Backbone as ProteinMPNN parsed JSONL, in Angstrom:
{"seq_chain_A": "MDLGSSAEHLAAALVQAAAREKGQAAAAPGFTIALSREVGARGTSVGRALGARLGWAVYDNEILERIAQEMKVRPGDLQRVDERHASLLNEFIESFGSGPSVSEGAYVRHLSATLRALGARGECVIVGRGAAHFLPPQTTLRVRLTATLDDRLATMSRELGVPRDQAARHVETTDRERVRFIKDYFHKDPTDPQNYDLVLNASRFSVEECAELIVEALRRLQAREAASPA", "coords_chain_A": {"N_chain_A": [[193.399, 38.945, -18.985], [191.417, 36.333, -17.935], [190.771, 34.07, -15.129], [189.674, 31.725, -16.119], [190.65, 31.639, -18.745], [193.389, 31.433, -18.209], [193.43, 28.918, -16.989], [192.629, 27.325, -19.16], [194.787, 27.754, -20.877], [196.907, 26.61, -19.395], [195.996, 23.962, -19.247], [196.179, 23.264, -21.939], [198.939, 23.494, -22.256], [199.842, 21.402, -20.637], [198.824, 19.264, -22.031], [200.295, 19.427, -24.381], [202.81, 18.891, -23.319], [202.482, 16.251, -22.535], [202.158, 15.131, -25.064], [204.7, 15.498, -26.169], [206.177, 13.789, -24.564], [205.279, 11.38, -25.507], [206.408, 11.335, -27.901], [205.236, 12.684, -29.959], [204.793, 15.304, -32.392], [205.174, 18.725, -31.52], [204.168, 22.157, -31.456], [206.526, 24.821, -32.025], [207.772, 26.562, -29.218], [206.482, 29.753, -28.045], [207.612, 32.955, -26.77], [208.104, 33.318, -23.241], [207.323, 35.366, -20.466], [209.024, 35.867, -17.579], [208.68, 36.918, -14.369], [210.649, 38.048, -11.812], [210.632, 39.239, -8.494], [211.089, 41.708, -5.908], [209.675, 41.751, -2.638], [206.764, 43.635, -2.45], [207.296, 45.108, -4.715], [205.388, 45.275, -6.606], [204.895, 43.102, -8.368], [202.799, 41.323, -9.09], [200.831, 43.113, -10.012], [202.135, 44.285, -12.207], [202.437, 42.005, -13.752], [199.704, 41.396, -14.322], [199.083, 43.634, -15.8], [200.715, 43.256, -18.014], [199.6, 40.9, -19.043], [197.081, 41.882, -19.861], [197.846, 43.682, -21.858], [199.103, 42.045, -23.758], [197.355, 39.973, -24.159], [197.787, 37.562, -22.973], [197.913, 34.631, -20.883], [198.191, 34.827, -17.337], [200.159, 33.796, -14.646], [200.173, 33.455, -11.326], [199.13, 33.104, -8.33], [197.569, 31.279, -9.56], [199.136, 29.142, -10.325], [199.537, 27.835, -7.929], [196.915, 26.978, -7.466], [196.565, 25.131, -9.539], [198.544, 23.178, -8.926], [197.646, 22.422, -6.445], [195.258, 21.114, -7.144], [196.33, 18.925, -8.528], [197.687, 17.657, -6.462], [195.699, 17.141, -4.801], [194.922, 18.763, -2.637], [194.095, 21.691, -0.671], [194.529, 25.013, -2.043], [195.459, 26.764, -0.033], [196.873, 25.023, 1.577], [199.317, 24.899, 0.448], [200.634, 27.216, 0.888], [202.561, 27.27, 2.918], [204.829, 26.186, 1.8], [205.27, 27.575, -0.511], [207.509, 29.134, -2.401], [209.25, 29.186, -0.265], [211.005, 27.839, 2.579], [210.018, 25.138, 4.504], [210.495, 24.315, 7.841], [212.222, 21.359, 9.018], [211.306, 20.51, 11.473], [208.728, 21.632, 11.588], [207.54, 20.294, 9.447], [207.609, 17.722, 10.466], [205.975, 17.908, 12.743], [203.531, 18.682, 11.563], [202.976, 16.421, 10.1], [201.685, 14.797, 11.802], [199.277, 15.907, 12.079], [195.685, 16.478, 11.618], [194.939, 17.436, 9.126], [195.788, 17.601, 5.551], [199.186, 16.985, 4.691], [201.794, 18.636, 3.108], [204.718, 18.082, 1.502], [207.817, 19.817, 1.052], [209.502, 18.967, -0.99], [207.75, 17.495, -2.683], [206.105, 19.562, -3.521], [207.912, 21.132, -4.985], [208.607, 19.414, -7.059], [206.164, 19.164, -8.465], [205.848, 21.842, -9.075], [208.056, 22.326, -10.787], [207.418, 20.67, -12.982], [205.065, 21.924, -13.851], [206.01, 24.536, -14.522], [207.781, 23.827, -16.57], [206.007, 22.857, -18.514], [204.471, 25.156, -19.05], [206.481, 26.884, -20.044], [207.252, 25.517, -22.305], [205.049, 25.771, -23.921], [204.665, 28.569, -24.032], [203.951, 32.142, -24.511], [202.879, 33.371, -22.176], [202.688, 34.878, -18.881], [204.633, 34.536, -16.067], [204.681, 34.892, -12.659], [207.121, 35.094, -10.311], [208.047, 32.165, -8.409], [210.431, 31.017, -9.259], [210.625, 30.866, -12.01], [212.102, 32.518, -13.74], [214.635, 31.543, -13.397], [214.591, 28.971, -14.05], [213.387, 28.346, -16.542], [214.294, 28.056, -20.076], [216.656, 30.439, -21.26], [216.663, 31.129, -23.957], [214.06, 31.285, -24.864], [212.777, 32.82, -23.056], [211.893, 35.869, -21.514], [213.49, 37.357, -19.054], [212.828, 39.043, -16.193], [213.452, 41.365, -13.62], [211.955, 42.942, -10.932], [212.383, 45.68, -8.881], [212.312, 47.917, -6.032], [212.401, 50.885, -3.965], [213.03, 50.551, -0.474], [211.346, 52.02, 1.199], [209.106, 52.455, -0.462], [208.33, 49.799, -0.862], [207.629, 48.988, 1.678], [205.518, 50.709, 2.179], [203.693, 49.843, 0.255], [203.217, 47.141, 1.046], [202.227, 47.541, 3.612], [199.848, 48.818, 3.039], [198.55, 46.834, 1.417], [198.397, 44.613, 3.116], [197.122, 45.719, 5.239], [198.349, 46.472, 7.66], [200.397, 47.879, 10.315], [203.389, 49.85, 9.657], [205.723, 48.762, 10.85], [205.088, 46.053, 11.132], [204.756, 45.412, 8.466], [207.368, 45.751, 7.635], [208.672, 43.594, 8.895], [207.41, 41.506, 7.566], [208.266, 41.959, 4.904], [211.08, 41.666, 5.132], [211.297, 38.996, 6.058], [209.99, 37.485, 4.041], [211.381, 38.167, 1.683], [213.896, 37.067, 2.368], [213.248, 34.338, 2.581], [212.406, 33.746, -0.035], [214.79, 34.191, -1.501], [216.444, 32.21, -0.412], [214.998, 29.93, -1.15], [215.156, 29.973, -4.006], [217.951, 29.818, -4.358], [218.522, 27.31, -3.228], [216.967, 25.457, -4.683], [217.042, 26.179, -7.413], [219.536, 26.995, -7.793], [220.546, 29.56, -8.27], [221.212, 33.07, -7.791], [218.805, 35.191, -6.876], [219.058, 37.898, -6.505], [221.072, 38.794, -8.098], [221.782, 40.832, -10.78], [222.786, 39.919, -13.201], [221.436, 37.64, -13.823], [219.229, 38.251, -15.273], [217.4, 39.62, -18.079], [216.353, 42.105, -18.058], [216.127, 44.675, -15.722], [214.043, 46.435, -13.628], [213.209, 49.413, -11.884], [210.64, 49.78, -9.884], [209.927, 51.897, -8.392], [210.529, 54.077, -9.84], [209.11, 53.907, -12.153], [205.727, 53.656, -13.231], [203.194, 51.096, -12.843], [201.993, 50.613, -15.382], [203.92, 51.767, -16.994], [206.113, 50.145, -16.467], [205.116, 47.765, -17.581], [204.932, 48.542, -20.243], [207.636, 48.979, -20.954], [208.622, 46.379, -20.635], [207.141, 44.998, -22.597], [208.185, 46.216, -24.885], [210.827, 45.304, -24.76], [210.288, 42.592, -25.109], [209.215, 42.563, -27.728], [211.497, 43.243, -29.194], [213.14, 41.023, -28.742], [211.549, 39.066, -29.938], [211.53, 39.94, -32.602], [214.239, 39.704, -33.235], [214.519, 36.945, -33.002], [212.825, 36.126, -35.1], [214.23, 37.081, -37.264], [216.547, 35.601, -37.264], [218.487, 32.974, -38.808], [216.993, 29.866, -39.746]], "CA_chain_A": [[193.201, 37.481, -19.134], [190.741, 35.89, -16.753], [191.246, 32.833, -14.582], [189.273, 30.634, -17.003], [191.602, 31.578, -19.862], [194.657, 30.913, -17.675], [193.261, 27.483, -16.798], [192.638, 26.692, -20.475], [196.169, 27.784, -21.399], [197.719, 25.637, -18.671], [195.561, 22.625, -19.643], [196.774, 23.014, -23.232], [200.387, 23.292, -22.044], [200.058, 20.06, -20.105], [198.521, 18.335, -23.129], [201.493, 19.453, -25.252], [203.914, 18.229, -22.611], [202.229, 14.802, -22.641], [202.398, 14.726, -26.448], [206.137, 15.397, -26.37], [206.66, 12.583, -23.893], [204.91, 10.244, -26.337], [207.146, 11.429, -29.163], [204.464, 13.379, -30.983], [205.288, 16.625, -32.736], [204.52, 19.841, -30.862], [204.505, 23.421, -32.047], [207.644, 25.496, -31.411], [207.245, 27.462, -28.151], [206.655, 31.182, -28.134], [208.316, 33.496, -25.618], [207.458, 33.417, -21.905], [207.857, 36.419, -19.611], [209.176, 35.4, -16.185], [208.904, 38.079, -13.502], [211.147, 37.898, -10.449], [210.304, 40.5, -7.831], [211.209, 41.938, -4.498], [208.372, 41.879, -1.998], [206.269, 45.002, -2.473], [207.656, 45.784, -5.957], [204.172, 45.234, -7.471], [205.081, 42.116, -9.437], [201.519, 40.827, -9.563], [200.169, 44.174, -10.777], [202.812, 44.39, -13.509], [202.074, 40.799, -14.5], [198.372, 41.527, -14.829], [199.119, 44.657, -16.879], [201.319, 42.589, -19.196], [198.614, 39.986, -19.619], [196.09, 42.663, -20.532], [198.427, 44.242, -23.073], [199.514, 41.016, -24.717], [196.323, 38.941, -24.299], [198.432, 36.317, -22.5], [197.545, 34.138, -19.566], [199.099, 35.253, -16.255], [200.204, 32.762, -13.601], [200.737, 33.824, -10.021], [198.495, 32.11, -7.474], [196.977, 30.247, -10.428], [200.011, 27.983, -10.29], [199.214, 27.097, -6.705], [195.63, 26.364, -7.634], [196.747, 23.954, -10.389], [199.301, 22.188, -8.194], [196.76, 21.913, -5.388], [194.363, 20.143, -7.786], [197.101, 17.718, -8.81], [198.083, 17.013, -5.22], [194.41, 16.883, -4.065], [194.904, 19.561, -1.394], [193.604, 23.043, -0.863], [195.618, 25.96, -2.332], [196.007, 27.269, 1.216], [197.809, 24.083, 2.171], [200.622, 25.071, -0.208], [201.256, 28.5, 1.268], [203.686, 27.046, 3.788], [206.012, 25.787, 1.021], [205.321, 28.355, -1.723], [208.674, 30.026, -2.449], [209.859, 29.279, 1.06], [211.403, 26.552, 3.196], [209.334, 24.712, 5.755], [211.499, 23.619, 8.665], [211.99, 19.927, 9.213], [210.487, 20.37, 12.673], [207.357, 21.915, 11.243], [207.034, 19.192, 8.638], [207.402, 16.544, 11.342], [204.789, 18.159, 13.583], [202.329, 18.685, 10.731], [202.703, 15.094, 9.594], [200.786, 14.121, 12.763], [198.012, 16.665, 12.168], [194.536, 15.877, 10.993], [194.814, 17.925, 7.767], [196.773, 17.097, 4.594], [200.559, 17.486, 4.816], [202.431, 18.795, 1.819], [206.176, 18.192, 1.666], [208.436, 20.803, 0.164], [210.017, 18.248, -2.166], [206.636, 17.177, -3.564], [205.648, 20.814, -4.137], [208.908, 21.582, -6.007], [208.475, 18.518, -8.229], [204.973, 19.586, -9.202], [206.138, 23.193, -9.59], [208.972, 22.196, -11.92], [206.674, 20.112, -14.114], [204.155, 22.976, -14.318], [206.824, 25.58, -15.209], [208.305, 23.264, -17.811], [204.908, 22.796, -19.467], [204.134, 26.492, -19.457], [207.551, 27.434, -20.839], [207.241, 24.823, -23.604], [203.939, 26.325, -24.708], [204.948, 29.967, -24.241], [202.914, 33.161, -24.571], [202.25, 33.576, -20.867], [203.468, 35.616, -17.905], [204.731, 33.809, -14.812], [205.138, 35.748, -11.58], [207.857, 34.411, -9.275], [208.17, 30.714, -8.407], [211.692, 30.553, -9.835], [210.525, 30.695, -13.458], [213.207, 33.209, -14.411], [215.876, 30.821, -13.203], [214.323, 27.566, -14.437], [213.041, 28.252, -17.953], [215.437, 28.338, -20.962], [216.762, 31.87, -21.625], [216.464, 31.307, -25.372], [212.661, 31.562, -25.127], [212.227, 33.457, -21.859], [212.305, 37.208, -21.158], [213.686, 37.27, -17.613], [212.696, 40.416, -15.693], [213.521, 41.559, -12.167], [211.339, 44.156, -10.436], [212.854, 46.15, -7.59], [211.766, 49.216, -5.618], [213.022, 51.323, -2.733], [212.464, 49.926, 0.723], [210.23, 52.83, 1.663], [207.969, 52.184, -1.317], [207.885, 48.443, -0.652], [206.961, 48.937, 2.989], [204.224, 51.399, 2.043], [202.826, 48.953, -0.526], [202.795, 45.992, 1.827], [201.394, 48.013, 4.731], [198.531, 49.055, 2.464], [197.931, 45.584, 0.957], [198.115, 43.724, 4.249], [196.365, 46.403, 6.253], [199.068, 46.347, 8.922], [201.331, 49.003, 10.526], [204.649, 49.795, 8.886], [206.687, 47.86, 11.457], [204.706, 44.672, 10.766], [205.055, 45.266, 7.024], [208.822, 45.603, 7.547], [209.013, 42.227, 9.256], [206.931, 40.655, 6.484], [209.143, 42.128, 3.74], [212.389, 41.06, 5.409], [211.212, 37.534, 6.136], [209.576, 36.898, 2.762], [212.516, 38.312, 0.761], [214.918, 36.121, 2.743], [212.779, 32.992, 2.243], [212.431, 33.587, -1.494], [216.192, 34.079, -1.937], [216.936, 30.875, -0.046], [214.306, 28.942, -2.001], [215.759, 30.011, -5.344], [219.333, 29.321, -4.29], [218.545, 25.879, -2.903], [216.29, 24.588, -5.662], [217.372, 26.542, -8.789], [220.978, 27.245, -7.79], [220.824, 30.889, -8.779], [221.005, 34.146, -6.816], [217.774, 36.043, -7.492], [219.427, 39.32, -6.349], [222.138, 39.093, -9.06], [221.191, 41.365, -12.015], [223.232, 39.191, -14.409], [220.533, 36.549, -14.117], [218.052, 38.765, -15.899], [217.551, 40.401, -19.295], [215.873, 43.459, -17.826], [215.896, 44.998, -14.316], [213.293, 47.691, -13.573], [212.968, 50.011, -10.585], [209.222, 50.112, -9.871], [209.758, 53.21, -7.735], [210.763, 55.109, -10.875], [208.136, 53.754, -13.206], [204.417, 53.166, -12.827], [202.877, 49.714, -13.282], [201.794, 50.606, -16.826], [205.203, 52.07, -17.652], [206.899, 48.906, -16.411], [204.573, 46.857, -18.594], [205.264, 49.058, -21.563], [209.044, 48.727, -21.186], [208.794, 44.937, -20.777], [206.609, 44.631, -23.891], [209.173, 46.688, -25.862], [211.945, 44.347, -24.73], [209.794, 41.351, -25.711], [209.11, 42.742, -29.171], [212.818, 43.231, -29.755], [213.588, 39.632, -28.769], [210.771, 38.352, -30.949], [212.011, 40.365, -33.905], [215.572, 39.109, -33.429], [214.312, 35.509, -33.237], [212.235, 35.967, -36.41], [215.244, 37.394, -38.283], [217.686, 34.681, -37.242], [218.323, 31.887, -39.76], [216.387, 28.669, -39.153]], "C_chain_A": [[192.578, 36.962, -17.856], [191.228, 34.518, -16.288], [190.873, 31.637, -15.465], [190.239, 30.488, -18.17], [192.946, 31.024, -19.428], [194.564, 29.385, -17.511], [193.291, 26.741, -18.111], [194.049, 26.657, -21.047], [197.017, 26.73, -20.723], [197.284, 24.228, -19.064], [196.155, 22.28, -21.013], [198.242, 22.754, -23.13], [200.677, 21.894, -21.549], [199.788, 19.0, -21.16], [199.751, 18.278, -24.053], [202.645, 18.711, -24.607], [203.722, 16.709, -22.698], [202.494, 14.306, -24.056], [203.891, 14.581, -26.732], [206.701, 14.155, -25.742], [206.343, 11.34, -24.717], [205.598, 10.301, -27.717], [206.384, 12.103, -30.251], [205.003, 14.771, -31.196], [204.492, 17.678, -31.971], [205.002, 21.14, -31.476], [205.702, 24.051, -31.276], [207.13, 26.483, -30.365], [207.427, 28.938, -28.5], [207.409, 31.655, -26.915], [207.445, 33.43, -24.388], [208.101, 34.593, -21.208], [207.86, 35.891, -18.182], [209.563, 36.594, -15.323], [209.42, 37.625, -12.139], [210.895, 39.257, -9.755], [210.695, 40.53, -6.369], [209.803, 42.067, -3.903], [207.977, 43.364, -1.961], [206.62, 45.783, -3.723], [206.561, 45.66, -6.995], [204.286, 44.26, -8.651], [203.752, 41.609, -9.966], [200.807, 41.867, -10.439], [200.814, 44.331, -12.143], [202.48, 43.167, -14.375], [200.691, 40.895, -15.11], [198.328, 42.563, -15.97], [199.693, 44.086, -18.158], [200.323, 41.66, -19.863], [197.511, 40.701, -20.37], [196.607, 43.231, -21.842], [198.651, 43.198, -24.14], [198.388, 40.008, -25.01], [196.845, 37.592, -23.9], [197.881, 35.907, -21.162], [198.613, 34.574, -18.572], [199.0, 34.237, -15.143], [200.923, 33.321, -12.384], [200.18, 32.775, -9.033], [197.776, 31.029, -8.262], [197.814, 28.984, -10.451], [199.722, 27.145, -9.035], [197.897, 26.335, -6.823], [195.732, 25.096, -8.468], [197.473, 22.855, -9.624], [198.454, 21.588, -7.077], [195.771, 20.89, -5.955], [195.095, 18.83, -8.032], [197.418, 16.95, -7.546], [196.888, 16.693, -4.323], [194.456, 17.505, -2.664], [194.311, 20.898, -1.712], [194.761, 23.966, -1.211], [196.255, 26.518, -1.07], [196.997, 26.341, 1.853], [199.219, 24.217, 1.565], [201.347, 26.347, 0.195], [202.517, 28.307, 2.076], [204.963, 26.713, 2.995], [206.163, 26.609, -0.271], [206.437, 29.372, -1.663], [209.338, 30.21, -1.072], [210.196, 27.881, 1.573], [210.535, 26.334, 4.426], [210.394, 23.969, 6.572], [211.174, 22.148, 8.791], [211.121, 19.677, 10.442], [209.004, 20.572, 12.349], [206.745, 20.807, 10.4], [206.776, 17.977, 9.506], [206.154, 16.709, 12.174], [203.516, 18.049, 12.75], [201.988, 17.307, 10.18], [201.79, 14.32, 10.55], [199.447, 14.864, 12.901], [196.912, 15.933, 11.448], [194.37, 16.274, 9.537], [195.88, 17.335, 6.877], [198.146, 17.759, 4.837], [201.213, 17.491, 3.479], [203.923, 18.967, 2.023], [206.73, 19.198, 0.685], [208.943, 20.142, -1.112], [208.918, 17.925, -3.176], [206.156, 18.432, -4.264], [206.619, 21.249, -5.249], [208.843, 20.69, -7.219], [207.287, 18.902, -9.095], [205.195, 20.963, -9.835], [206.998, 23.138, -10.827], [208.267, 21.653, -13.168], [205.741, 21.166, -14.707], [204.899, 24.086, -15.047], [207.342, 25.065, -16.534], [207.222, 23.24, -18.885], [204.545, 24.198, -19.949], [205.201, 27.1, -20.342], [207.557, 26.795, -22.236], [206.124, 25.349, -24.496], [204.157, 27.797, -25.024], [203.728, 30.876, -24.183], [202.14, 33.244, -23.282], [203.245, 34.351, -19.995], [203.451, 34.832, -16.602], [205.362, 34.717, -13.776], [205.822, 34.895, -10.502], [207.994, 32.914, -9.511], [209.403, 30.166, -9.105], [211.669, 30.435, -11.353], [211.673, 31.33, -14.213], [214.526, 32.467, -14.363], [215.751, 29.362, -13.652], [214.115, 27.41, -15.929], [214.211, 28.591, -18.837], [215.487, 29.814, -21.387], [216.497, 32.127, -23.084], [215.018, 31.722, -25.698], [211.983, 32.251, -23.926], [212.771, 34.879, -21.707], [212.314, 37.261, -19.629], [213.774, 38.657, -17.045], [212.752, 40.394, -14.164], [212.924, 42.922, -11.834], [211.859, 44.48, -9.038], [212.128, 47.463, -7.234], [212.481, 49.6, -4.316], [212.328, 50.653, -1.54], [211.27, 50.71, 1.239], [208.975, 52.539, 0.843], [207.425, 50.778, -1.076], [207.127, 48.321, 0.669], [205.568, 49.595, 2.899], [203.223, 50.496, 1.287], [202.325, 47.82, 0.321], [201.945, 46.401, 3.043], [199.981, 48.232, 4.249], [197.827, 47.74, 2.093], [197.533, 44.671, 2.093], [197.266, 44.37, 5.335], [197.005, 46.333, 7.635], [199.948, 47.586, 9.071], [202.653, 48.783, 9.83], [205.65, 48.82, 9.519], [206.38, 46.387, 11.157], [205.01, 44.417, 9.296], [206.544, 45.086, 6.83], [209.263, 44.178, 7.861], [208.614, 41.28, 8.142], [207.887, 40.728, 5.265], [210.496, 41.44, 3.977], [212.32, 39.563, 5.381], [210.919, 36.923, 4.785], [210.704, 37.019, 1.744], [213.579, 37.257, 1.072], [214.511, 34.708, 2.357], [212.816, 32.742, 0.732], [213.852, 33.39, -2.017], [216.711, 32.69, -1.617], [216.28, 29.773, -0.903], [214.931, 28.841, -3.372], [217.164, 29.431, -5.328], [219.371, 27.84, -4.071], [218.008, 25.002, -4.026], [216.64, 24.928, -7.127], [218.814, 26.971, -8.933], [221.381, 28.565, -8.477], [220.611, 31.901, -7.64], [220.007, 35.148, -7.44], [218.104, 37.558, -7.333], [220.514, 39.727, -7.332], [221.541, 39.578, -10.366], [221.659, 40.625, -13.261], [222.336, 37.997, -14.736], [219.286, 36.975, -14.847], [218.403, 39.516, -17.199], [217.194, 41.86, -19.077], [215.581, 43.607, -16.312], [215.223, 46.379, -14.265], [213.071, 48.157, -12.142], [211.517, 50.519, -10.575], [208.917, 51.364, -9.076], [209.884, 54.365, -8.74], [209.732, 55.081, -11.964], [206.821, 53.235, -12.654], [204.234, 51.722, -13.286], [202.732, 49.676, -14.795], [203.076, 50.901, -17.555], [206.105, 50.866, -17.594], [206.454, 47.918, -17.475], [204.974, 47.28, -19.992], [206.734, 48.766, -21.899], [209.316, 47.233, -21.396], [208.29, 44.485, -22.146], [207.58, 45.058, -25.007], [210.362, 45.73, -25.922], [211.522, 43.026, -25.39], [209.755, 41.47, -27.22], [210.471, 42.711, -29.851], [213.393, 41.791, -29.803], [212.852, 38.815, -29.819], [211.237, 38.697, -32.354], [213.353, 39.752, -34.208], [215.427, 37.606, -33.733], [213.758, 35.286, -34.645], [213.24, 36.196, -37.504], [216.401, 36.426, -38.319], [217.424, 33.505, -38.189], [217.792, 30.632, -39.059], [217.461, 27.591, -38.984]], "O_chain_A": [[193.157, 37.133, -16.783], [192.015, 33.874, -16.982], [191.624, 30.667, -15.563], [190.61, 29.377, -18.548], [193.577, 30.254, -20.152], [195.497, 28.658, -17.85], [193.886, 25.668, -18.21], [194.463, 25.656, -21.632], [197.771, 26.022, -21.391], [198.144, 23.358, -19.203], [196.584, 21.148, -21.236], [198.767, 21.889, -23.831], [201.642, 21.263, -21.983], [200.445, 17.958, -21.184], [200.183, 17.196, -24.452], [203.375, 17.982, -25.28], [204.683, 15.97, -22.91], [202.992, 13.196, -24.243], [204.308, 13.665, -27.44], [207.598, 13.523, -26.3], [207.065, 10.346, -24.634], [205.393, 9.437, -28.569], [206.84, 12.104, -31.394], [205.6, 15.358, -30.294], [203.281, 17.541, -31.794], [206.129, 21.214, -31.964], [205.866, 23.848, -30.073], [206.14, 27.173, -30.611], [208.393, 29.321, -29.159], [207.815, 30.834, -26.092], [206.218, 33.479, -24.469], [209.306, 34.804, -21.341], [206.818, 35.514, -17.646], [210.618, 37.202, -15.509], [208.731, 36.917, -11.405], [210.948, 40.301, -10.405], [210.642, 39.514, -5.675], [208.861, 42.448, -4.597], [208.739, 44.219, -1.509], [206.303, 46.968, -3.823], [206.804, 45.926, -8.172], [203.843, 44.544, -9.764], [203.588, 41.476, -11.179], [200.248, 41.529, -11.482], [200.11, 44.494, -13.14], [202.269, 43.29, -15.581], [200.495, 40.529, -16.269], [197.627, 42.38, -16.966], [199.221, 44.391, -19.253], [200.209, 41.629, -21.089], [197.041, 40.21, -21.397], [195.879, 43.257, -22.835], [198.406, 43.457, -25.318], [198.458, 39.274, -25.995], [196.4, 36.573, -24.428], [197.429, 36.749, -20.387], [199.791, 34.678, -18.916], [197.903, 33.853, -14.737], [202.118, 33.616, -12.419], [200.724, 31.676, -8.931], [197.414, 29.988, -7.713], [197.281, 27.882, -10.581], [199.672, 25.916, -9.086], [197.771, 25.205, -6.349], [195.08, 24.097, -8.164], [197.049, 21.7, -9.671], [198.536, 20.392, -6.799], [195.481, 19.892, -5.295], [194.556, 17.753, -7.778], [197.42, 15.719, -7.553], [197.019, 16.082, -3.262], [194.091, 16.884, -1.666], [194.05, 21.217, -2.871], [195.875, 23.748, -0.734], [197.467, 26.727, -1.033], [197.876, 26.785, 2.591], [200.189, 23.701, 2.119], [202.523, 26.534, -0.118], [203.457, 29.09, 1.946], [206.066, 26.943, 3.489], [207.088, 26.365, -1.046], [206.329, 30.371, -0.95], [209.907, 31.261, -0.775], [209.717, 26.876, 1.046], [210.352, 27.222, 5.259], [211.098, 23.103, 6.053], [210.019, 21.735, 8.687], [210.305, 18.755, 10.46], [208.146, 19.798, 12.773], [205.593, 20.423, 10.599], [205.795, 17.267, 9.285], [205.36, 15.777, 12.307], [202.546, 17.413, 13.162], [200.837, 17.048, 9.829], [201.193, 13.314, 10.166], [198.603, 14.504, 13.721], [197.133, 14.928, 10.772], [193.736, 15.547, 8.772], [196.781, 16.648, 7.357], [198.228, 18.947, 5.148], [201.205, 16.483, 2.772], [204.345, 19.927, 2.668], [206.169, 19.404, -0.391], [208.821, 20.711, -2.197], [209.121, 18.062, -4.382], [205.833, 18.399, -5.451], [206.192, 21.681, -6.319], [209.014, 21.18, -8.335], [207.395, 18.957, -10.32], [204.789, 21.216, -10.969], [206.718, 23.819, -11.813], [208.502, 22.132, -14.277], [205.638, 21.288, -15.928], [204.446, 24.532, -16.101], [207.342, 25.796, -17.524], [207.489, 23.568, -20.041], [204.334, 24.4, -21.145], [204.866, 27.777, -21.314], [207.838, 27.468, -23.228], [206.266, 25.361, -25.718], [203.877, 28.242, -26.137], [202.623, 30.444, -23.853], [200.91, 33.195, -23.273], [204.432, 34.467, -20.301], [202.384, 34.499, -16.087], [206.451, 35.25, -13.987], [205.173, 34.072, -9.857], [208.052, 32.451, -10.65], [209.434, 29.0, -9.499], [212.635, 29.936, -11.931], [212.168, 30.775, -15.194], [215.423, 32.715, -15.168], [216.73, 28.617, -13.623], [214.606, 26.453, -16.528], [215.076, 29.356, -18.41], [214.479, 30.371, -21.822], [216.134, 33.247, -23.443], [214.777, 32.421, -26.682], [210.757, 32.252, -23.814], [213.984, 35.079, -21.764], [211.261, 37.214, -18.994], [214.702, 39.395, -17.374], [212.176, 39.522, -13.514], [213.34, 43.938, -12.39], [211.784, 43.653, -8.128], [211.418, 48.031, -8.063], [213.085, 48.757, -3.653], [211.169, 50.248, -1.627], [210.283, 50.118, 1.673], [207.891, 52.393, 1.407], [206.212, 50.572, -1.08], [206.11, 47.632, 0.754], [204.59, 49.103, 3.462], [202.052, 50.413, 1.656], [201.125, 47.544, 0.33], [201.042, 45.666, 3.442], [199.021, 47.888, 4.938], [196.653, 47.551, 2.412], [196.48, 44.034, 2.058], [196.754, 43.696, 6.229], [196.322, 46.161, 8.644], [200.222, 48.273, 8.087], [202.994, 47.66, 9.457], [206.357, 48.12, 8.795], [207.288, 45.581, 10.954], [205.467, 43.335, 8.927], [206.958, 44.337, 5.945], [210.121, 43.621, 7.176], [209.361, 40.363, 7.798], [208.258, 39.707, 4.686], [210.988, 40.717, 3.111], [213.162, 38.907, 4.767], [211.545, 35.93, 4.414], [210.963, 36.067, 1.007], [214.108, 36.622, 0.16], [215.339, 33.949, 1.855], [213.207, 31.665, 0.28], [214.095, 32.534, -2.867], [217.349, 32.057, -2.457], [216.935, 28.817, -1.317], [215.209, 27.742, -3.851], [217.52, 28.636, -6.198], [220.193, 27.158, -4.684], [218.542, 23.924, -4.286], [216.546, 24.058, -7.993], [219.277, 27.275, -10.032], [222.402, 28.654, -9.158], [219.921, 31.617, -6.661], [220.33, 35.852, -8.397], [217.471, 38.392, -7.98], [220.854, 40.908, -7.398], [220.844, 38.807, -11.025], [220.99, 40.693, -14.292], [222.462, 37.406, -15.808], [218.372, 36.172, -15.033], [219.528, 39.977, -17.39], [217.656, 42.742, -19.8], [214.889, 42.782, -15.714], [215.755, 47.36, -14.784], [212.769, 47.338, -11.273], [211.205, 51.547, -11.176], [207.784, 51.844, -9.078], [209.403, 55.473, -8.503], [209.49, 56.087, -12.631], [206.812, 52.451, -11.705], [205.053, 51.2, -14.043], [203.295, 48.79, -15.437], [203.315, 50.349, -18.629], [206.803, 50.575, -18.566], [207.269, 47.316, -18.175], [205.316, 46.443, -20.827], [207.038, 48.348, -23.017], [210.139, 46.861, -22.233], [208.943, 43.669, -22.796], [207.765, 44.318, -25.973], [210.841, 45.389, -27.004], [212.294, 42.42, -26.132], [210.215, 40.571, -27.924], [210.592, 42.207, -30.968], [214.041, 41.403, -30.775], [213.445, 37.98, -30.502], [211.326, 37.814, -33.208], [213.59, 39.318, -35.335], [216.116, 37.068, -34.6], [214.177, 34.348, -35.322], [213.143, 35.586, -38.57], [217.165, 36.41, -39.284], [216.279, 33.085, -38.355], [218.121, 30.381, -37.9], [217.168, 26.498, -38.501]]}, "name": "protein", "num_of_chains": 1, "seq": "MDLGSSAEHLAAALVQAAAREKGQAAAAPGFTIALSREVGARGTSVGRALGARLGWAVYDNEILERIAQEMKVRPGDLQRVDERHASLLNEFIESFGSGPSVSEGAYVRHLSATLRALGARGECVIVGRGAAHFLPPQTTLRVRLTATLDDRLATMSRELGVPRDQAARHVETTDRERVRFIKDYFHKDPTDPQNYDLVLNASRFSVEECAELIVEALRRLQAREAASPA"}
């Protein structure tokens, strides 16, 4: 699924959300796959593989691009608050800068509205951003991707082009920030397996195998939903 298709899917989701607010009828939502991931567990790669298998739109950095458009800032301006906490001191200092300042609260409000619209439309894959802890479990397949620390460090060292010790600092810091972000704004522990329908060890399975297992779980949920009385 290319970026253009993802943008069209999101635009349609926002239109449906607006229709519901006006009291107009909207189609029943399909399932959404929400991927939570440890840093270096190849969540984006698995998400893309799922999108290719299912023909669904995939949202990772595409969510940032949409929110940036709504907030009239550059996507890079959101990196400071994307799945992390910006310190009050940093927010205060940046408020006096020449560039646009994005508050964490404003970002979370836009993020929540975007996730709600995508979940209401369904048939998409969302990587991170708290989707697994925000969207309704009745229509969401909630997946957690983990991997061994060695594999995660190797992946991030390769992706970032940095030595292993720098990759280790990145993994530790980013994992900690993501956990705090989810706990503070979605009131869930992203490391608790009970918050998911499926937990996969990406060190044991390839990207394509992970996608295959997730699709199988999705098909079972879809079949159960279709068989349940209206």
